[in-house]
Steps between C-alpha positions, in 0.01 A plus 500: 500500500610840624382586851343849544672704765265708727642800674430559860315829420265297262421253776417781746273679254313177423449440873375856550245473216360177651469669846322820377147569630236556230407872467143431597619381846758770563260777621333259748831373630628853547180591698536189717863569565416859608232381735731246644770763558250746670386209727857420582580865587196507725610189685853635548373834625264318741795284629716805546218680681445191725872471585510864600194463730649214716731740705 
């Protein structure tokens, strides 16, 4: 029996398809990621401000 050879590109594409998020969830995930980023920016700005006030 002949063994099927799978190229590395094919393996990668198969792995990506399995990891994709369904379209229904994408908008919610983008919203949550944006909120997380804004929160992180606020925390960093607060920390920078606190560091500058300790002189």
